[in-house]
mmCIF file as gemmi writes it, N, C-alpha and C atoms, coordinates in Angstrom:
data_model
loop_
_atom_site.group_PDB
_atom_site.id
_atom_site.type_symbol
_atom_site.label_atom_id
_atom_site.label_alt_id
_atom_site.label_comp_id
_atom_site.label_asym_id
_atom_site.label_entity_id
_atom_site.label_seq_id
_atom_site.pdbx_PDB_ins_code
_atom_site.Cartn_x
_atom_site.Cartn_y
_atom_site.Cartn_z
_atom_site.occupancy
_atom_site.B_iso_or_equiv
_atom_site.pdbx_formal_charge
_atom_site.auth_seq_id
_atom_site.auth_asym_id
_atom_site.pdbx_PDB_model_num
ATOM 1 N N . MET Axp A 1 ? 14.99 17.898 36.242 1 0 ? 1 A 1
ATOM 2 C CA . MET Axp A 1 ? 14.293 17.121 35.229 1 0 ? 1 A 1
ATOM 3 C C . MET Axp A 1 ? 12.853 16.895 35.68 1 0 ? 1 A 1
ATOM 4 N N . GLU Axp A 2 ? 11.966 16.958 34.727 1 0 ? 2 A 1
ATOM 5 C CA . GLU Axp A 2 ? 10.556 16.76 35.03 1 0 ? 2 A 1
ATOM 6 C C . GLU Axp A 2 ? 10.272 15.279 35.252 1 0 ? 2 A 1
ATOM 7 N N . ASN Axp A 3 ? 9.254 15.035 36.044 1 0 ? 3 A 1
ATOM 8 C CA . ASN Axp A 3 ? 8.817 13.666 36.292 1 0 ? 3 A 1
ATOM 9 C C . ASN Axp A 3 ? 7.296 13.653 36.218 1 0 ? 3 A 1
ATOM 10 N N . PHE Axp A 4 ? 6.765 12.857 35.315 1 0 ? 4 A 1
ATOM 11 C CA . PHE Axp A 4 ? 5.324 12.796 35.118 1 0 ? 4 A 1
ATOM 12 C C . PHE Axp A 4 ? 4.799 11.428 35.511 1 0 ? 4 A 1
ATOM 13 N N . ASP Axp A 5 ? 3.604 11.401 36.09 1 0 ? 5 A 1
ATOM 14 C CA . ASP Axp A 5 ? 2.965 10.139 36.447 1 0 ? 5 A 1
ATOM 15 C C . ASP Axp A 5 ? 2.289 9.486 35.252 1 0 ? 5 A 1
ATOM 16 N N . SER Axp A 6 ? 1.864 10.308 34.289 1 0 ? 6 A 1
ATOM 17 C CA . SER Axp A 6 ? 1.169 9.76 33.123 1 0 ? 6 A 1
ATOM 18 C C . SER Axp A 6 ? 1.402 10.659 31.915 1 0 ? 6 A 1
ATOM 19 N N . LEU Axp A 7 ? 1.074 10.132 30.76 1 0 ? 7 A 1
ATOM 20 C CA . LEU Axp A 7 ? 1.176 10.892 29.524 1 0 ? 7 A 1
ATOM 21 C C . LEU Axp A 7 ? 0.243 12.103 29.57 1 0 ? 7 A 1
ATOM 22 N N . ILE Axp A 8 ? -0.935 11.94 30.133 1 0 ? 8 A 1
ATOM 23 C CA . ILE Axp A 8 ? -1.89 13.046 30.254 1 0 ? 8 A 1
ATOM 24 C C . ILE Axp A 8 ? -1.304 14.18 31.097 1 0 ? 8 A 1
ATOM 25 N N . ASP Axp A 9 ? -0.604 13.844 32.18 1 0 ? 9 A 1
ATOM 26 C CA . ASP Axp A 9 ? 0.05 14.872 33.001 1 0 ? 9 A 1
ATOM 27 C C . ASP Axp A 9 ? 1.069 15.656 32.175 1 0 ? 9 A 1
ATOM 28 N N . ALA Axp A 10 ? 1.848 14.953 31.381 1 0 ? 10 A 1
ATOM 29 C CA . ALA Axp A 10 ? 2.863 15.608 30.544 1 0 ? 10 A 1
ATOM 30 C C . ALA Axp A 10 ? 2.203 16.506 29.505 1 0 ? 10 A 1
ATOM 31 N N . ILE Axp A 11 ? 1.164 16.01 28.853 1 0 ? 11 A 1
ATOM 32 C CA . ILE Axp A 11 ? 0.447 16.807 27.854 1 0 ? 11 A 1
ATOM 33 C C . ILE Axp A 11 ? -0.095 18.087 28.485 1 0 ? 11 A 1
ATOM 34 N N . ASN Axp A 12 ? -0.763 17.957 29.615 1 0 ? 12 A 1
ATOM 35 C CA . ASN Axp A 12 ? -1.344 19.127 30.278 1 0 ? 12 A 1
ATOM 36 C C . ASN Axp A 12 ? -0.276 20.125 30.712 1 0 ? 12 A 1
ATOM 37 N N . THR Axp A 13 ? 0.852 19.633 31.215 1 0 ? 13 A 1
ATOM 38 C CA . THR Axp A 13 ? 1.942 20.517 31.63 1 0 ? 13 A 1
ATOM 39 C C . THR Axp A 13 ? 2.507 21.27 30.438 1 0 ? 13 A 1
ATOM 40 N N . TYR Axp A 14 ? 2.832 20.56 29.368 1 0 ? 14 A 1
ATOM 41 C CA . TYR Axp A 14 ? 3.408 21.214 28.194 1 0 ? 14 A 1
ATOM 42 C C . TYR Axp A 14 ? 2.414 22.189 27.562 1 0 ? 14 A 1
ATOM 43 N N . LYS Axp A 15 ? 1.14 21.827 27.51 1 0 ? 15 A 1
ATOM 44 C CA . LYS Axp A 15 ? 0.142 22.75 26.949 1 0 ? 15 A 1
ATOM 45 C C . LYS Axp A 15 ? 0.032 24.01 27.796 1 0 ? 15 A 1
ATOM 46 N N . SER Axp A 16 ? 0.131 23.871 29.125 1 0 ? 16 A 1
ATOM 47 C CA . SER Axp A 16 ? 0.076 25.055 29.993 1 0 ? 16 A 1
ATOM 48 C C . SER Axp A 16 ? 1.308 25.941 29.808 1 0 ? 16 A 1
ATOM 49 N N . GLU Axp A 17 ? 2.382 25.384 29.262 1 0 ? 17 A 1
ATOM 50 C CA . GLU Axp A 17 ? 3.605 26.143 28.987 1 0 ? 17 A 1
ATOM 51 C C . GLU Axp A 17 ? 3.611 26.724 27.575 1 0 ? 17 A 1
ATOM 52 N N . GLY Axp A 18 ? 2.49 26.601 26.865 1 0 ? 18 A 1
ATOM 53 C CA . GLY Axp A 18 ? 2.37 27.208 25.542 1 0 ? 18 A 1
ATOM 54 C C . GLY Axp A 18 ? 2.576 26.279 24.369 1 0 ? 18 A 1
ATOM 55 N N . TYR Axp A 19 ? 2.802 25.007 24.606 1 0 ? 19 A 1
ATOM 56 C CA . TYR Axp A 19 ? 2.982 24.033 23.53 1 0 ? 19 A 1
ATOM 57 C C . TYR Axp A 19 ? 1.599 23.505 23.129 1 0 ? 19 A 1
ATOM 58 N N . THR Axp A 20 ? 0.893 24.278 22.314 1 0 ? 20 A 1
ATOM 59 C CA . THR Axp A 20 ? -0.524 24.017 22.067 1 0 ? 20 A 1
ATOM 60 C C . THR Axp A 20 ? -0.824 23.28 20.77 1 0 ? 20 A 1
ATOM 61 N N . GLU Axp A 21 ? 0.104 23.271 19.838 1 0 ? 21 A 1
ATOM 62 C CA . GLU Axp A 21 ? -0.128 22.544 18.579 1 0 ? 21 A 1
ATOM 63 C C . GLU Axp A 21 ? -0.016 21.045 18.804 1 0 ? 21 A 1
ATOM 64 N N . ASP Axp A 22 ? -0.739 20.286 18.019 1 0 ? 22 A 1
ATOM 65 C CA . ASP Axp A 22 ? -0.622 18.824 18.021 1 0 ? 22 A 1
ATOM 66 C C . ASP Axp A 22 ? 0.115 18.416 16.754 1 0 ? 22 A 1
ATOM 67 N N . PHE Axp A 23 ? 1.395 18.093 16.911 1 0 ? 23 A 1
ATOM 68 C CA . PHE Axp A 23 ? 2.209 17.707 15.766 1 0 ? 23 A 1
ATOM 69 C C . PHE Axp A 23 ? 2.019 16.226 15.458 1 0 ? 23 A 1
ATOM 70 N N . ASN Axp A 24 ? 2.06 15.92 14.172 1 0 ? 24 A 1
ATOM 71 C CA . ASN Axp A 24 ? 1.999 14.54 13.704 1 0 ? 24 A 1
ATOM 72 C C . ASN Axp A 24 ? 3.312 14.213 13.022 1 0 ? 24 A 1
ATOM 73 N N . LEU Axp A 25 ? 3.811 13.024 13.263 1 0 ? 25 A 1
ATOM 74 C CA . LEU Axp A 25 ? 5.084 12.596 12.696 1 0 ? 25 A 1
ATOM 75 C C . LEU Axp A 25 ? 4.866 11.988 11.319 1 0 ? 25 A 1
ATOM 76 N N . LYS Axp A 26 ? 5.595 12.512 10.358 1 0 ? 26 A 1
ATOM 77 C CA . LYS Axp A 26 ? 5.614 11.968 8.997 1 0 ? 26 A 1
ATOM 78 C C . LYS Axp A 26 ? 6.998 11.378 8.764 1 0 ? 26 A 1
ATOM 79 N N . GLN Axp A 27 ? 7.183 10.744 7.637 1 0 ? 27 A 1
ATOM 80 C CA . GLN Axp A 27 ? 8.469 10.1 7.367 1 0 ? 27 A 1
ATOM 81 C C . GLN Axp A 27 ? 9.624 11.092 7.337 1 0 ? 27 A 1
ATOM 82 N N . ASN Axp A 28 ? 9.4 12.284 6.795 1 0 ? 28 A 1
ATOM 83 C CA . ASN Axp A 28 ? 10.505 13.236 6.655 1 0 ? 28 A 1
ATOM 84 C C . ASN Axp A 28 ? 10.229 14.61 7.271 1 0 ? 28 A 1
ATOM 85 N N . CYS Axp A 29 ? 9.156 14.732 8.06 1 0 ? 29 A 1
ATOM 86 C CA . CYS Axp A 29 ? 8.827 16.016 8.675 1 0 ? 29 A 1
ATOM 87 C C . CYS Axp A 29 ? 7.809 15.802 9.789 1 0 ? 29 A 1
ATOM 88 N N . ILE Axp A 30 ? 7.445 16.906 10.457 1 0 ? 30 A 1
ATOM 89 C CA . ILE Axp A 30 ? 6.295 16.891 11.35 1 0 ? 30 A 1
ATOM 90 C C . ILE Axp A 30 ? 5.265 17.826 10.73 1 0 ? 30 A 1
ATOM 91 N N . SER Axp A 31 ? 3.996 17.573 11.012 1 0 ? 31 A 1
ATOM 92 C CA . SER Axp A 31 ? 2.955 18.422 10.457 1 0 ? 31 A 1
ATOM 93 C C . SER Axp A 31 ? 1.943 18.771 11.535 1 0 ? 31 A 1
ATOM 94 N N . CYS Axp A 32 ? 1.172 19.814 11.266 1 0 ? 32 A 1
ATOM 95 C CA . CYS Axp A 32 ? 0.097 20.202 12.185 1 0 ? 32 A 1
ATOM 96 C C . CYS Axp A 32 ? -0.98 20.933 11.403 1 0 ? 32 A 1
ATOM 97 N N . ARG Axp A 33 ? -2.085 21.194 12.093 1 0 ? 33 A 1
ATOM 98 C CA . ARG Axp A 33 ? -3.232 21.884 11.509 1 0 ? 33 A 1
ATOM 99 C C . ARG Axp A 33 ? -3.708 21.196 10.234 1 0 ? 33 A 1
ATOM 100 N N . ASN Axp A 34 ? -3.922 19.876 10.368 1 0 ? 34 A 1
ATOM 101 C CA . ASN Axp A 34 ? -4.418 19.055 9.252 1 0 ? 34 A 1
ATOM 102 C C . ASN Axp A 34 ? -3.554 19.175 7.997 1 0 ? 34 A 1
ATOM 103 N N . GLY Axp A 35 ? -2.246 19.221 8.19 1 0 ? 35 A 1
ATOM 104 C CA . GLY Axp A 35 ? -1.317 19.258 7.067 1 0 ? 35 A 1
ATOM 105 C C . GLY Axp A 35 ? -1.03 20.645 6.528 1 0 ? 35 A 1
ATOM 106 N N . ALA Axp A 36 ? -1.572 21.686 7.145 1 0 ? 36 A 1
ATOM 107 C CA . ALA Axp A 36 ? -1.315 23.053 6.677 1 0 ? 36 A 1
ATOM 108 C C . ALA Axp A 36 ? 0.167 23.419 6.798 1 0 ? 36 A 1
ATOM 109 N N . TYR Axp A 37 ? 0.85 22.829 7.787 1 0 ? 37 A 1
ATOM 110 C CA . TYR Axp A 37 ? 2.277 23.063 7.984 1 0 ? 37 A 1
ATOM 111 C C . TYR Axp A 37 ? 3.012 21.735 7.912 1 0 ? 37 A 1
ATOM 112 N N . SER Axp A 38 ? 4.048 21.701 7.094 1 0 ? 38 A 1
ATOM 113 C CA . SER Axp A 38 ? 4.998 20.588 7.076 1 0 ? 38 A 1
ATOM 114 C C . SER Axp A 38 ? 6.341 21.179 7.486 1 0 ? 38 A 1
ATOM 115 N N . ILE Axp A 39 ? 6.839 20.733 8.617 1 0 ? 39 A 1
ATOM 116 C CA . ILE Axp A 39 ? 8.026 21.336 9.21 1 0 ? 39 A 1
ATOM 117 C C . ILE Axp A 39 ? 9.154 20.312 9.185 1 0 ? 39 A 1
ATOM 118 N N . PHE Axp A 40 ? 10.216 20.63 8.472 1 0 ? 40 A 1
ATOM 119 C CA . PHE Axp A 40 ? 11.321 19.703 8.28 1 0 ? 40 A 1
ATOM 120 C C . PHE Axp A 40 ? 12.33 19.791 9.417 1 0 ? 40 A 1
ATOM 121 N N . HIS Axp A 41 ? 13.229 18.811 9.484 1 0 ? 41 A 1
ATOM 122 C CA . HIS Axp A 41 ? 14.134 18.649 10.628 1 0 ? 41 A 1
ATOM 123 C C . HIS Axp A 41 ? 14.938 19.898 10.96 1 0 ? 41 A 1
ATOM 124 N N . ASN Axp A 42 ? 15.268 20.706 9.982 1 0 ? 42 A 1
ATOM 125 C CA . ASN Axp A 42 ? 16.065 21.905 10.233 1 0 ? 42 A 1
ATOM 126 C C . ASN Axp A 42 ? 15.202 23.129 10.547 1 0 ? 42 A 1
ATOM 127 N N . GLU Axp A 43 ? 13.888 22.929 10.676 1 0 ? 43 A 1
ATOM 128 C CA . GLU Axp A 43 ? 12.971 24.035 10.933 1 0 ? 43 A 1
ATOM 129 C C . GLU Axp A 43 ? 12.307 23.969 12.309 1 0 ? 43 A 1
ATOM 130 N N . PHE Axp A 44 ? 12.733 23.012 13.146 1 0 ? 44 A 1
ATOM 131 C CA . PHE Axp A 44 ? 12.163 22.937 14.482 1 0 ? 44 A 1
ATOM 132 C C . PHE Axp A 44 ? 13.22 22.544 15.503 1 0 ? 44 A 1
ATOM 133 N N . ASN Axp A 45 ? 12.922 22.838 16.762 1 0 ? 45 A 1
ATOM 134 C CA . ASN Axp A 45 ? 13.794 22.503 17.888 1 0 ? 45 A 1
ATOM 135 C C . ASN Axp A 45 ? 13.022 21.635 18.869 1 0 ? 45 A 1
ATOM 136 N N . ILE Axp A 46 ? 13.704 20.693 19.459 1 0 ? 46 A 1
ATOM 137 C CA . ILE Axp A 46 ? 13.125 19.912 20.548 1 0 ? 46 A 1
ATOM 138 C C . ILE Axp A 46 ? 13.565 20.586 21.845 1 0 ? 46 A 1
ATOM 139 N N . ASP Axp A 47 ? 12.613 21.22 22.506 1 0 ? 47 A 1
ATOM 140 C CA . ASP Axp A 47 ? 12.908 21.964 23.718 1 0 ? 47 A 1
ATOM 141 C C . ASP Axp A 47 ? 12.976 21.058 24.94 1 0 ? 47 A 1
ATOM 142 N N . LYS Axp A 48 ? 12.099 20.066 24.988 1 0 ? 48 A 1
ATOM 143 C CA . LYS Axp A 48 ? 12.034 19.122 26.111 1 0 ? 48 A 1
ATOM 144 C C . LYS Axp A 48 ? 11.505 17.795 25.585 1 0 ? 48 A 1
ATOM 145 N N . PHE Axp A 49 ? 11.784 16.739 26.317 1 0 ? 49 A 1
ATOM 146 C CA . PHE Axp A 49 ? 11.155 15.459 26.013 1 0 ? 49 A 1
ATOM 147 C C . PHE Axp A 49 ? 11.094 14.626 27.281 1 0 ? 49 A 1
ATOM 148 N N . TYR Axp A 50 ? 10.196 13.674 27.273 1 0 ? 50 A 1
ATOM 149 C CA . TYR Axp A 50 ? 10.07 12.758 28.405 1 0 ? 50 A 1
ATOM 150 C C . TYR Axp A 50 ? 9.694 11.383 27.866 1 0 ? 50 A 1
ATOM 151 N N . ARG Axp A 51 ? 10.422 10.386 28.309 1 0 ? 51 A 1
ATOM 152 C CA . ARG Axp A 51 ? 10.204 9.005 27.857 1 0 ? 51 A 1
ATOM 153 C C . ARG Axp A 51 ? 9.411 8.235 28.909 1 0 ? 51 A 1
ATOM 154 N N . PHE Axp A 52 ? 8.329 7.618 28.454 1 0 ? 52 A 1
ATOM 155 C CA . PHE Axp A 52 ? 7.525 6.757 29.316 1 0 ? 52 A 1
ATOM 156 C C . PHE Axp A 52 ? 7.874 5.312 28.991 1 0 ? 52 A 1
ATOM 157 N N . GLU Axp A 53 ? 8.198 4.544 30.019 1 0 ? 53 A 1
ATOM 158 C CA . GLU Axp A 53 ? 8.552 3.142 29.82 1 0 ? 53 A 1
ATOM 159 C C . GLU Axp A 53 ? 7.712 2.281 30.741 1 0 ? 53 A 1
ATOM 160 N N . ALA Axp A 54 ? 7.119 1.261 30.163 1 0 ? 54 A 1
ATOM 161 C CA . ALA Axp A 54 ? 6.346 0.3 30.952 1 0 ? 54 A 1
ATOM 162 C C . ALA Axp A 54 ? 6.746 -1.089 30.484 1 0 ? 54 A 1
ATOM 163 N N . ASP Axp A 55 ? 7.391 -1.826 31.363 1 0 ? 55 A 1
ATOM 164 C CA . ASP Axp A 55 ? 7.872 -3.159 30.995 1 0 ? 55 A 1
ATOM 165 C C . ASP Axp A 55 ? 6.736 -4.113 30.666 1 0 ? 55 A 1
ATOM 166 N N . THR Axp A 56 ? 5.575 -3.898 31.249 1 0 ? 56 A 1
ATOM 167 C CA . THR Axp A 56 ? 4.488 -4.848 31.087 1 0 ? 56 A 1
ATOM 168 C C . THR Axp A 56 ? 3.503 -4.481 29.993 1 0 ? 56 A 1
ATOM 169 N N . ASP Axp A 57 ? 3.458 -3.222 29.574 1 0 ? 57 A 1
ATOM 170 C CA . ASP Axp A 57 ? 2.462 -2.796 28.59 1 0 ? 57 A 1
ATOM 171 C C . ASP Axp A 57 ? 3.129 -2.007 27.467 1 0 ? 57 A 1
ATOM 172 N N . PRO Axp A 58 ? 3.316 -2.619 26.283 1 0 ? 58 A 1
ATOM 173 C CA . PRO Axp A 58 ? 3.958 -1.924 25.164 1 0 ? 58 A 1
ATOM 174 C C . PRO Axp A 58 ? 3.206 -0.675 24.723 1 0 ? 58 A 1
ATOM 175 N N . ASP Axp A 59 ? 1.897 -0.596 24.993 1 0 ? 59 A 1
ATOM 176 C CA . ASP Axp A 59 ? 1.128 0.585 24.629 1 0 ? 59 A 1
ATOM 177 C C . ASP Axp A 59 ? 1.575 1.818 25.398 1 0 ? 59 A 1
ATOM 178 N N . GLU Axp A 60 ? 2.249 1.626 26.518 1 0 ? 60 A 1
ATOM 179 C CA . GLU Axp A 60 ? 2.689 2.747 27.33 1 0 ? 60 A 1
ATOM 180 C C . GLU Axp A 60 ? 4.142 3.116 27.085 1 0 ? 60 A 1
ATOM 181 N N . GLN Axp A 61 ? 4.732 2.601 26.034 1 0 ? 61 A 1
ATOM 182 C CA . GLN Axp A 61 ? 6.101 2.956 25.679 1 0 ? 61 A 1
ATOM 183 C C . GLN Axp A 61 ? 6.042 4.067 24.644 1 0 ? 61 A 1
ATOM 184 N N . SER Axp A 62 ? 6.306 5.287 25.088 1 0 ? 62 A 1
ATOM 185 C CA . SER Axp A 62 ? 6.228 6.42 24.188 1 0 ? 62 A 1
ATOM 186 C C . SER Axp A 62 ? 7.129 7.54 24.689 1 0 ? 62 A 1
ATOM 187 N N . ILE Axp A 63 ? 7.335 8.511 23.799 1 0 ? 63 A 1
ATOM 188 C CA . ILE Axp A 63 ? 8.102 9.705 24.122 1 0 ? 63 A 1
ATOM 189 C C . ILE Axp A 63 ? 7.23 10.904 23.762 1 0 ? 63 A 1
ATOM 190 N N . ILE Axp A 64 ? 7.17 11.87 24.659 1 0 ? 64 A 1
ATOM 191 C CA . ILE Axp A 64 ? 6.494 13.128 24.351 1 0 ? 64 A 1
ATOM 192 C C . ILE Axp A 64 ? 7.566 14.187 24.161 1 0 ? 64 A 1
ATOM 193 N N . TYR Axp A 65 ? 7.437 14.945 23.087 1 0 ? 65 A 1
ATOM 194 C CA . TYR Axp A 65 ? 8.381 16.017 22.766 1 0 ? 65 A 1
ATOM 195 C C . TYR Axp A 65 ? 7.666 17.363 22.846 1 0 ? 65 A 1
ATOM 196 N N . ALA Axp A 66 ? 8.302 18.343 23.453 1 0 ? 66 A 1
ATOM 197 C CA . ALA Axp A 66 ? 7.86 19.732 23.391 1 0 ? 66 A 1
ATOM 198 C C . ALA Axp A 66 ? 8.702 20.392 22.306 1 0 ? 66 A 1
ATOM 199 N N . ILE Axp A 67 ? 8.047 20.846 21.25 1 0 ? 67 A 1
ATOM 200 C CA . ILE Axp A 67 ? 8.733 21.294 20.04 1 0 ? 67 A 1
ATOM 201 C C . ILE Axp A 67 ? 8.365 22.742 19.731 1 0 ? 67 A 1
ATOM 202 N N . SER Axp A 68 ? 9.367 23.497 19.28 1 0 ? 68 A 1
ATOM 203 C CA . SER Axp A 68 ? 9.112 24.859 18.812 1 0 ? 68 A 1
ATOM 204 C C . SER Axp A 68 ? 9.695 25.028 17.412 1 0 ? 68 A 1
ATOM 205 N N . SER Axp A 69 ? 9.034 25.857 16.633 1 0 ? 69 A 1
ATOM 206 C CA . SER Axp A 69 ? 9.514 26.195 15.3 1 0 ? 69 A 1
ATOM 207 C C . SER Axp A 69 ? 9.548 27.715 15.178 1 0 ? 69 A 1
ATOM 208 N N . PRO Axp A 70 ? 10.735 28.31 15.384 1 0 ? 70 A 1
ATOM 209 C CA . PRO Axp A 70 ? 10.834 29.762 15.245 1 0 ? 70 A 1
ATOM 210 C C . PRO Axp A 70 ? 10.428 30.245 13.851 1 0 ? 70 A 1
ATOM 211 N N . LYS Axp A 71 ? 10.711 29.468 12.829 1 0 ? 71 A 1
ATOM 212 C CA . LYS Axp A 71 ? 10.381 29.863 11.459 1 0 ? 71 A 1
ATOM 213 C C . LYS Axp A 71 ? 8.879 30.085 11.297 1 0 ? 71 A 1
ATOM 214 N N . TYR Axp A 72 ? 8.076 29.192 11.875 1 0 ? 72 A 1
ATOM 215 C CA . TYR Axp A 72 ? 6.618 29.274 11.73 1 0 ? 72 A 1
ATOM 216 C C . TYR Axp A 72 ? 5.937 29.845 12.98 1 0 ? 72 A 1
ATOM 217 N N . GLN Axp A 73 ? 6.724 30.176 13.992 1 0 ? 73 A 1
ATOM 218 C CA . GLN Axp A 73 ? 6.211 30.695 15.256 1 0 ? 73 A 1
ATOM 219 C C . GLN Axp A 73 ? 5.14 29.773 15.85 1 0 ? 73 A 1
ATOM 220 N N . LEU Axp A 74 ? 5.48 28.484 15.902 1 0 ? 74 A 1
ATOM 221 C CA . LEU Axp A 74 ? 4.588 27.463 16.443 1 0 ? 74 A 1
ATOM 222 C C . LEU Axp A 74 ? 5.273 26.732 17.588 1 0 ? 74 A 1
ATOM 223 N N . LYS Axp A 75 ? 4.488 26.349 18.571 1 0 ? 75 A 1
ATOM 224 C CA . LYS Axp A 75 ? 4.961 25.493 19.661 1 0 ? 75 A 1
ATOM 225 C C . LYS Axp A 75 ? 3.912 24.415 19.876 1 0 ? 75 A 1
ATOM 226 N N . GLY Axp A 76 ? 4.369 23.179 20.041 1 0 ? 76 A 1
ATOM 227 C CA . GLY Axp A 76 ? 3.411 22.106 20.246 1 0 ? 76 A 1
ATOM 228 C C . GLY Axp A 76 ? 4.069 20.847 20.762 1 0 ? 76 A 1
ATOM 229 N N . ILE Axp A 77 ? 3.28 19.797 20.792 1 0 ? 77 A 1
ATOM 230 C CA . ILE Axp A 77 ? 3.768 18.512 21.284 1 0 ? 77 A 1
ATOM 231 C C . ILE Axp A 77 ? 3.652 17.454 20.196 1 0 ? 77 A 1
ATOM 232 N N . LEU Axp A 78 ? 4.543 16.493 20.302 1 0 ? 78 A 1
ATOM 233 C CA . LEU Axp A 78 ? 4.547 15.318 19.441 1 0 ? 78 A 1
ATOM 234 C C . LEU Axp A 78 ? 4.681 14.116 20.35 1 0 ? 78 A 1
ATOM 235 N N . ILE Axp A 79 ? 3.813 13.154 20.168 1 0 ? 79 A 1
ATOM 236 C CA . ILE Axp A 79 ? 3.889 11.911 20.933 1 0 ? 79 A 1
ATOM 237 C C . ILE Axp A 79 ? 4.252 10.815 19.95 1 0 ? 79 A 1
ATOM 238 N N . ASN Axp A 80 ? 5.313 10.083 20.276 1 0 ? 80 A 1
ATOM 239 C CA . ASN Axp A 80 ? 5.807 9.055 19.375 1 0 ? 80 A 1
ATOM 240 C C . ASN Axp A 80 ? 6.003 7.755 20.143 1 0 ? 80 A 1
ATOM 241 N N . ALA Axp A 81 ? 5.448 6.688 19.591 1 0 ? 81 A 1
ATOM 242 C CA . ALA Axp A 81 ? 5.693 5.367 20.159 1 0 ? 81 A 1
ATOM 243 C C . ALA Axp A 81 ? 7.092 4.923 19.761 1 0 ? 81 A 1
ATOM 244 N N . TYR Axp A 82 ? 7.66 4.047 20.537 1 0 ? 82 A 1
ATOM 245 C CA . TYR Axp A 82 ? 8.935 3.466 20.136 1 0 ? 82 A 1
ATOM 246 C C . TYR Axp A 82 ? 8.851 1.96 20.312 1 0 ? 82 A 1
ATOM 247 N N . GLY Axp A 83 ? 9.863 1.294 19.845 1 0 ? 83 A 1
ATOM 248 C CA . GLY Axp A 83 ? 9.816 -0.165 19.89 1 0 ? 83 A 1
ATOM 249 C C . GLY Axp A 83 ? 9.041 -0.69 18.69 1 0 ? 83 A 1
ATOM 250 N N . ILE Axp A 84 ? 8.185 -1.675 18.908 1 0 ? 84 A 1
ATOM 251 C CA . ILE Axp A 84 ? 7.504 -2.322 17.788 1 0 ? 84 A 1
ATOM 252 C C . ILE Axp A 84 ? 6.481 -1.416 17.112 1 0 ? 84 A 1
ATOM 253 N N . TYR Axp A 85 ? 6.084 -0.319 17.762 1 0 ? 85 A 1
ATOM 254 C CA . TYR Axp A 85 ? 5.096 0.581 17.182 1 0 ? 85 A 1
ATOM 255 C C . TYR Axp A 85 ? 5.702 1.803 16.504 1 0 ? 85 A 1
ATOM 256 N N . SER Axp A 86 ? 7.015 1.9 16.436 1 0 ? 86 A 1
ATOM 257 C CA . SER Axp A 86 ? 7.626 3.104 15.897 1 0 ? 86 A 1
ATOM 258 C C . SER Axp A 86 ? 7.429 3.198 14.382 1 0 ? 86 A 1
ATOM 259 N N . GLU Axp A 87 ? 7.455 4.431 13.9 1 0 ? 87 A 1
ATOM 260 C CA . GLU Axp A 87 ? 7.243 4.729 12.489 1 0 ? 87 A 1
ATOM 261 C C . GLU Axp A 87 ? 8.577 4.698 11.731 1 0 ? 87 A 1
ATOM 262 N N . PRO Axp A 88 ? 8.551 4.332 10.431 1 0 ? 88 A 1
ATOM 263 C CA . PRO Axp A 88 ? 9.767 4.449 9.627 1 0 ? 88 A 1
ATOM 264 C C . PRO Axp A 88 ? 10.043 5.927 9.348 1 0 ? 88 A 1
ATOM 265 N N . LEU Axp A 89 ? 11.311 6.341 9.532 1 0 ? 89 A 1
ATOM 266 C CA . LEU Axp A 89 ? 11.67 7.746 9.394 1 0 ? 89 A 1
ATOM 267 C C . LEU Axp A 89 ? 12.92 7.898 8.544 1 0 ? 89 A 1
ATOM 268 N N . THR Axp A 90 ? 13.093 9.086 7.978 1 0 ? 90 A 1
ATOM 269 C CA . THR Axp A 90 ? 14.334 9.382 7.272 1 0 ? 90 A 1
ATOM 270 C C . THR Axp A 90 ? 15.467 9.503 8.283 1 0 ? 90 A 1
ATOM 271 N N . ASP Axp A 91 ? 16.687 9.411 7.812 1 0 ? 91 A 1
ATOM 272 C CA . ASP Axp A 91 ? 17.855 9.528 8.685 1 0 ? 91 A 1
ATOM 273 C C . ASP Axp A 91 ? 17.878 10.865 9.413 1 0 ? 91 A 1
ATOM 274 N N . GLU Axp A 92 ? 17.488 11.942 8.718 1 0 ? 92 A 1
ATOM 275 C CA . GLU Axp A 92 ? 17.482 13.266 9.335 1 0 ? 92 A 1
ATOM 276 C C . GLU Axp A 92 ? 16.499 13.343 10.496 1 0 ? 92 A 1
ATOM 277 N N . MET Axp A 93 ? 15.325 12.77 10.311 1 0 ? 93 A 1
ATOM 278 C CA . MET Axp A 93 ? 14.332 12.79 11.382 1 0 ? 93 A 1
ATOM 279 C C . MET Axp A 93 ? 14.762 11.902 12.537 1 0 ? 93 A 1
ATOM 280 N N . LEU Axp A 94 ? 15.327 10.735 12.252 1 0 ? 94 A 1
ATOM 281 C CA . LEU Axp A 94 ? 15.825 9.862 13.317 1 0 ? 94 A 1
ATOM 282 C C . LEU Axp A 94 ? 16.876 10.571 14.144 1 0 ? 94 A 1
ATOM 283 N N . SER Axp A 95 ? 17.789 11.249 13.468 1 0 ? 95 A 1
ATOM 284 C CA . SER Axp A 95 ? 18.855 11.962 14.169 1 0 ? 95 A 1
ATOM 285 C C . SER Axp A 95 ? 18.286 13.072 15.04 1 0 ? 95 A 1
ATOM 286 N N . LYS Axp A 96 ? 17.291 13.777 14.556 1 0 ? 96 A 1
ATOM 287 C CA . LYS Axp A 96 ? 16.69 14.893 15.303 1 0 ? 96 A 1
ATOM 288 C C . LYS Axp A 96 ? 15.96 14.395 16.55 1 0 ? 96 A 1
ATOM 289 N N . LEU Axp A 97 ? 15.297 13.246 16.467 1 0 ? 97 A 1
ATOM 290 C CA . LEU Axp A 97 ? 14.473 12.759 17.545 1 0 ? 97 A 1
ATOM 291 C C . LEU Axp A 97 ? 15.223 11.903 18.555 1 0 ? 97 A 1
ATOM 292 N N . LYS Axp A 98 ? 16.516 11.683 18.362 1 0 ? 98 A 1
ATOM 293 C CA . LYS Axp A 98 ? 17.298 10.904 19.328 1 0 ? 98 A 1
ATOM 294 C C . LYS Axp A 98 ? 17.705 11.73 20.504 1 0 ? 98 A 1
């Protein structure tokens, strides 16, 4: 299992492994390239993830996902806050990101 000291370390590692897209989380999909691609839960795979937890700073509570979409031939990362900063999601997206 990977161990990262910071979110920046994780981003740099995943980008060096070819995960170059910056995915954004929407209520029912992920998107990239300024909305050019909307990728639904059944169109992507979560290849890796790493959870950052900081008891003292809620801003540092996040999960980074390394995601691939064979359908669109895209690989990238998604960073998602959890806890009080998490986004409302559809059941399908919640299930995929657990």
